[in-house]
N, C-alpha and C positions, 0 to 999 in steps of 0.2 A: 802671737800670730804665727801660725805654721805656714811655711812657704812650700809650695809644690812646684818643682822645676819641670814637670812633664810638658813636653812639646814647646819649650822655650828655646830660643835661638840667641846665641851670644857671639860677640866679636871683641877682640882685644882693642883697648884704646891707649894703653900704656904698658911698657915692658922694660925690664932691665936688659942690657945688651946681650947677655948670655941665653936669652930665650930664643926658641925657634918659631914661636908664633908671631903674627903680625896682624895688621888691620885686614889683611887678605885671608886670614884664617877664620873659619866659621865653625862653631860648636853647636851641635844639635842634641839637646838634653832630653832624656827620658827618665821618669821616676815611677817606681812601683813600691808602695809602702815607704820605707826609709832608704831604699836602695836606688842610687842614682847611677845612670850610665850615659855615655855620650859617644858619638862619632864626630870626628872633626878632620878638616883638611883645608888646604889653601896656603899660599905663600911657599915657605920652605918645607911644608909638611905634605907628603903625598897621602898618607892615611894615618889616623890616630884614633885611639879608644881610651876612655877613662871609665873607672868604676869607683864608686864612693858610697859613704854613708852620710845621711843628712840627720842632724839632731833636731830637737824641738824648737830651736831658735833659727833654723835654716842654715847653720854652719855645715860645711862639707869637709869631710876628711876623705881624700881620694888618692888613687894611684893611676898613673897614666903610662901608656907606651905609644910610640909613633915611629914611622919610617920617614926619614927626611929625603930631600932631593939628592943627597950624597949617597943614598942607599944604606944609611946607618939605622940600626934599631936603637932608639933612645927610650929610656925609662925614667920615671921619677915619682915623687910624692908631692902633694899639694894640700894646703888647708885654705879654704875660702870662707870669707865672712861677708854676708849680704848687707846691702844698704838699699833703701828705696829711693829711686830718682824722682825728680819733679814730674816727669811724664808718667809715673806709676810703674815703670819698668824696674828691673833689678840690676844693681851694680854689684859685682863680686870683687872684693879686695883679696888678692891671693898672695900667699907666701909659699914658695916651692923649692925643691932641691932635686937635682939630677941624681939618680941612683946608678947611672952609667956615665961614660965620658969622664969629665973632670970633677964630677960630684959637687959642682958649685951650686950656690943658692941664688934665688932671685925673687923678684916681686912683679906682679902683673895686676892690671885692672881690666876686667872684661865687663861689657855692658850688654843688656838685653836689646835685641833688635826689635823695635816696635813697628809693626806694619802700618 
């Protein structure tokens, strides 16, 4: 089953402490072919963007950059693995690493917002 992320909205539900995202952060996904992009903001993040590639199983390999409330430009890489939730929405299990700042690694779970 191929997943298309176009026009889906996600919010974090779980993060390691070194993440800047929170339940107040909202991601707005777009997809054209296998190219994924998103804008996001909320919580500690004033504005962020990501771009990635989606494989035939719905896995995402992405890069992100964001400006936080401290006025810092932060960058990183992330790999996301999809799961289907009971309500039919998508949950993404993410492993990521900062390519700026302390270069630490972390894990996050984001879930699709179902209207």
